[in-house]
C-alpha positions in Angstrom: 11.2 -26.0 11.1 9.8 -23.3 8.8 8.4 -24.6 5.6 9.9 -23.7 2.3 8.1 -21.0 0.3 5.9 -22.6 -2.4 6.8 -20.6 -5.5 3.6 -21.0 -7.6 0.2 -19.5 -7.9 -2.8 -21.2 -6.4 -5.1 -22.1 -9.3 -7.7 -24.8 -9.9 -8.1 -25.5 -6.2 -11.4 -26.0 -4.4 -12.3 -23.4 -1.7 -11.6 -25.9 1.0 -8.1 -26.7 -0.5 -7.3 -23.0 -0.7 -8.5 -22.5 2.9 -6.1 -25.2 4.1 -3.3 -23.4 2.4 -4.1 -20.0 3.9 -4.5 -21.6 7.3 -0.8 -22.4 7.3 0.0 -18.6 7.5 0.1 -16.7 10.8 -3.0 -14.5 10.8 -3.4 -11.8 13.4 -6.8 -10.5 14.7 -8.4 -13.5 13.2 -9.6 -15.9 15.9 -10.5 -13.3 18.5 -10.9 -10.0 16.6 -10.9 -6.7 18.4 -10.0 -3.1 18.0 -6.4 -2.7 19.1 -3.1 -0.9 18.5 -0.4 -2.7 16.5 3.1 -1.9 17.5 5.0 -1.4 14.2 8.5 -1.7 15.8 10.5 -1.4 12.7 9.2 2.2 12.2 8.9 3.0 15.9 5.2 3.7 15.2 1.7 2.5 16.1 -1.2 1.6 13.8 -4.8 1.4 14.9 -6.4 -1.8 13.8 -10.2 -2.3 13.7 -12.1 -5.4 14.8 -13.1 -6.0 11.2 -9.5 -6.1 10.0 -6.9 -8.9 10.1 -3.3 -8.9 9.0 -0.1 -10.7 8.2 3.2 -9.3 9.6 5.8 -11.9 8.9 7.8 -11.3 5.7 7.8 -15.0 5.0 3.9 -15.1 5.2 3.5 -12.0 3.1 5.9 -13.4 0.5 4.1 -16.8 0.5 0.7 -15.0 0.1 2.1 -13.1 -2.9 3.2 -16.2 -4.6 -0.1 -18.0 -4.1 -2.2 -15.0 -5.2 0.0 -13.3 -7.9 2.4 -16.0 -8.9 5.5 -14.0 -7.9 7.5 -13.0 -4.8 6.5 -9.8 -2.9 8.9 -7.6 -4.9 8.0 -4.5 -2.7 9.1 -6.4 0.4 6.1 -5.1 2.5 6.2 -5.2 6.2 2.5 -5.6 6.8 -0.6 -6.6 4.9 -3.9 -5.5 6.5 -7.2 -6.9 5.1 -10.6 -5.3 5.4 -13.9 -6.3 4.0 -13.2 -5.3 0.4 -9.9 -3.5 0.6 -6.2 -4.4 1.4 -3.6 -2.1 2.9 0.0 -2.7 2.1 2.4 -1.1 4.7 6.1 -0.6 4.5 8.7 1.5 6.3 11.7 3.0 4.5 14.5 4.1 6.8 15.8 6.7 4.3 16.2 9.6 6.6 14.3 12.9 7.2 12.3 13.8 4.0 12.2 17.5 3.4 8.9 19.0 2.2 10.6 22.1 0.7 10.3 20.9 -2.9 6.6 20.3 -2.7 5.8 23.3 -5.0 7.7 21.5 -7.8 5.2 18.6 -7.9 3.4 18.5 -11.2 0.6 15.9 -10.9 -0.6 16.0 -14.6 3.0 15.5 -15.9 3.4 12.8 -13.3 0.5 10.7 -14.4 1.6 11.0 -18.1 5.0 9.7 -17.1 3.4 6.8 -15.1 1.5 5.8 -18.2 4.7 5.9 -20.3 6.3 3.5 -17.9 3.2 1.2 -17.9 3.0 1.2 -21.7 6.6 0.2 -21.9 5.8 -2.8 -19.6 2.6 -3.8 -21.4 4.1 -6.0 -24.1 6.2 -8.0 -21.6 3.2 -8.4 -19.3 1.0 -9.6 -22.2 3.6 -12.2 -23.1 3.7 -13.6 -19.6 -0.1 -13.6 -19.5 -0.2 -10.9 -16.8 -2.9 -8.2 -16.6 -1.6 -4.8 -17.8 -2.6 -1.2 -17.4 -4.4 0.7 -20.2 -5.0 4.0 -18.5 -5.0 5.9 -15.2 -6.8 9.0 -13.9 -6.4 10.9 -10.7 -9.2 10.5 -8.2 -7.5 13.2 -6.3 -4.1 14.7 -7.0 -1.2 14.5 -4.5 -2.0 16.8 -1.6 0.2 17.6 1.4 -1.1 17.7 5.0 1.5 19.8 6.7 -0.1 19.6 10.1 0.2 15.8 10.2 3.3 15.6 7.9 1.8 13.3 5.3 0.9 13.2 1.6 -2.2 11.5 0.2 -3.1 10.8 -3.4 -5.5 8.4 -5.2 -6.1 7.1 -8.7 -8.2 4.8 -10.7 -6.6 2.2 -13.0 -8.1 0.6 -16.2 -6.7 -2.9 -16.6 -6.8 -5.2 -19.5 -7.0 -8.6 -17.9 -7.0 -12.2 -19.1 -10.7 -12.4 -18.1 -11.5 -9.1 -19.7 -11.1 -5.4 -18.8 -11.8 -4.2 -15.3 -11.0 -1.3 -13.0 -9.3 -0.8 -9.6 -8.4 2.1 -7.5 -5.4 2.8 -5.3 -5.0 5.4 -2.6 -1.4 6.1 -1.4 -0.3 7.8 1.7 3.2 8.7 2.8 3.5 9.4 6.6 6.8 11.2 7.4 8.8 10.6 10.5 12.2 11.7 11.9 14.2 8.9 10.3 12.1 7.8 7.4 8.6 7.3 6.1 5.7 4.8 6.2 4.2 4.1 2.9 0.5 3.0 3.0 -1.0 1.6 -0.2 -4.8 1.0 -0.2 -6.2 -1.2 -2.9 -9.8 -1.7 -3.7 -11.6 -3.5 -6.5 -14.2 -1.3 -8.2 -17.7 -2.1 -9.3 -20.4 0.3 -10.6 -21.5 1.1 -7.0 -18.1 2.0 -5.7 -18.0 5.5 -4.1 -14.5 6.6 -4.9 -14.6 9.6 -2.6 -15.9 7.6 0.3 -13.0 5.0 0.0 -10.4 7.7 -0.5 -11.7 9.5 2.6 -11.6 6.2 4.5 -7.9 5.8 3.5 -7.2 9.3 4.7 -8.9 8.5 8.0 -6.7 5.4 8.3 -3.6 7.5 8.2 -4.8 9.4 11.3 -4.5 6.1 13.2 -0.8 5.8 12.1 1.5 7.6 14.4 5.3 7.7 15.1 6.1 7.4 18.8 7.7 10.3 20.7 11.2 10.8 19.7 10.6 9.5 16.1 8.0 12.0 15.0 8.7 14.4 12.1 8.8 17.3 14.6 11.6 15.5 16.6 14.1 16.2 13.8 17.4 17.6 15.1 20.3 19.1 13.1 22.8 16.3 12.4 20.0 13.7 11.7 20.3 11.8 8.4 18.4 13.6 5.6 16.9 11.7 2.7 18.5 12.1 -0.7 15.3 13.4 -2.2 12.4 15.6 -1.1 8.7 14.8 -0.9 7.8 15.7 -4.5 10.5 13.4 -5.9 9.5 10.7 -3.4 5.9 10.8 -4.7 7.2 10.4 -8.2 9.3 7.4 -7.0 6.4 5.7 -5.4 4.6 5.9 -8.7 7.5 4.2 -10.5 8.5 7.2 -12.5 12.0 7.5 -13.7 12.2 11.4 -13.5 14.7 11.1 -10.7 17.3 9.6 -12.9 16.8 12.5 -15.3 17.1 14.9 -12.4 20.5 13.6 -11.7 19.5 12.5 -8.2 22.1 10.6 -6.2 22.7 7.2 -7.8 22.8 5.4 -4.4 19.1 6.4 -3.9 18.0 4.7 -7.1 18.0 1.1 -5.8 15.3 2.2 -3.4 13.2 3.4 -6.3 14.0 0.5 -8.5 11.7 -1.7 -6.4 8.7 0.6 -7.2 8.8 -0.3 -10.9 5.8 -2.6 -10.4 4.2 -0.5 -7.7 0.7 -0.7 -8.9 -0.8 -3.9 -7.6 -3.5 -5.8 -9.5 -6.6 -5.8 -7.3 -6.6 -8.6 -4.9 -9.5 -10.5 -6.5 -8.7 -13.7 -4.7 -9.0 -12.4 -1.2 -12.5 -11.1 -1.5 -14.1 -14.5 -1.3 -11.5 -15.6 1.2 -12.7 -14.6 4.6 -14.7 -17.7 5.1 -13.8 -18.2 8.7 -15.6 -15.0 9.7 -19.2 -14.4 10.0 -20.2 -11.9 7.3 -21.7 -9.5 9.9 -18.4 -9.3 11.7 -16.6 -8.1 8.5 -19.1 -5.3 7.9 -18.0 -2.1 6.3 -16.1 0.3 8.7 -18.6 1.9 10.9 -18.7 5.7 11.7 -17.6 5.0 15.3 -14.4 3.4 14.1 -13.6 6.1 11.7 -14.1 8.8 14.3 -12.0 6.8 16.7 -9.1 7.0 14.3 -9.7 10.7 13.9 -9.3 11.3 17.6 -5.9 9.6 17.7 -4.0 12.4 16.1 -3.6 15.7 18.0 
């Protein structure tokens, strides 16, 4: 019988006790790690996984992990969580129809980040009261850019947090990979220190998207007249993934708003707890992504 979700945050446990908890989850690519292709059936897509990465793919496991680490359910209902040496990739598929790129010229990145901060400031008091970390400021590392050849959008930002244990920074790189019937959202989170090379990590995240591919028949180019079309175009979708409410002002179809409602807490506090967590693995095994692996991903997309 499946165990009931434990709805609390893991605190004040020894490393051994924490390890026992995490061992109850179903980890993939953990005991016999190797480079392989993950079949992401829900999206009709494939994702290249490196030997140094391991992942959770059951909703129940992802939700339990979220409770233990953050103290709340996985409100974004992710489909996959992929862990690397010092980064985490959150993956979800939205079956919202074919997303048009025709509105891309209307994207205004500077206005967008100001709106994101307005949303975050409005949440700050509530977050302070519950003892949660809150966002003080954000800057673009690189603004949203569209890759029309591969039908995806990438953007990256740094976040200045005010935490219970003092201020700190994180960075998040987002990618939206478009398919015939919906899109895959990839969210890369990394904790930052003074040695972090933002550009290097952002480029790694871009490389990762080249190992994410819809299968024949589900690719963006496979769109046919009569297919379901998403209620908003790509520029509005980027705003939605950042938790911005401009869609409501734009009078977008009300039925699409529930999808966006779940993005209100889209920016995830850096996963501090996981960085000391890969105790089962030899540290040499979990080394930084090597050039060979990155170039392998590059070759995947034609």
